[in-house]
C-alpha positions in Angstrom: 0.0 0.1 0.0 1.2 3.5 -0.8 -1.7 5.3 0.9 -3.4 6.4 -2.3 -6.4 4.2 -2.2 -8.8 4.7 -5.2 -10.1 2.1 -7.5 -10.3 2.8 -11.2 -13.0 1.5 -13.5 -11.1 -1.8 -13.9 -11.1 -2.3 -10.1 -7.3 -1.8 -9.9 -6.0 0.7 -7.2 -4.4 3.6 -8.9 -1.8 3.8 -5.9 -0.6 0.2 -5.4 -1.9 -1.4 -8.6 -3.5 -4.3 -6.7 -7.0 -5.5 -7.7 -9.9 -4.9 -5.3 -9.8 -8.7 -4.7 -6.1 -8.7 -4.0 -6.5 -5.9 -1.5 -9.4 -7.6 0.3 -7.6 -10.9 0.4 -4.2 -9.5 1.5 -4.5 -10.2 5.3 -5.3 -13.9 4.4 -2.3 -14.5 2.1 1.0 -16.1 3.0 4.4 -14.6 2.1 4.7 -16.4 -1.2 1.1 -15.4 -2.3 1.8 -11.8 -1.3 5.1 -11.8 -3.4 3.0 -13.0 -6.4 0.4 -10.3 -5.8 3.2 -7.7 -5.7 4.7 -9.1 -8.8 1.4 -8.8 -10.7 1.0 -5.2 -9.3 4.5 -4.3 -10.7 3.5 -5.6 -14.1 0.3 -3.5 -14.0 2.2 -0.5 -12.9 4.7 -0.7 -15.8 1.9 -1.3 -18.2 0.1 1.8 -17.0 3.2 3.9 -16.6 6.5 2.6 -18.0 8.3 5.2 -15.9 7.0 3.7 -12.6 9.5 1.4 -10.8 
């Protein structure tokens, strides 16, 4: 989380690039699953803004 919580029309947070489901499930996930979520979020961030990360 980067403290910018707002979901776009695609249900992806404009701050952390996690999906609404990923955000809701975060507390239930293990370390490996969290790393996978963060990897997917990084891909989304680069897709939306190639200068991010």
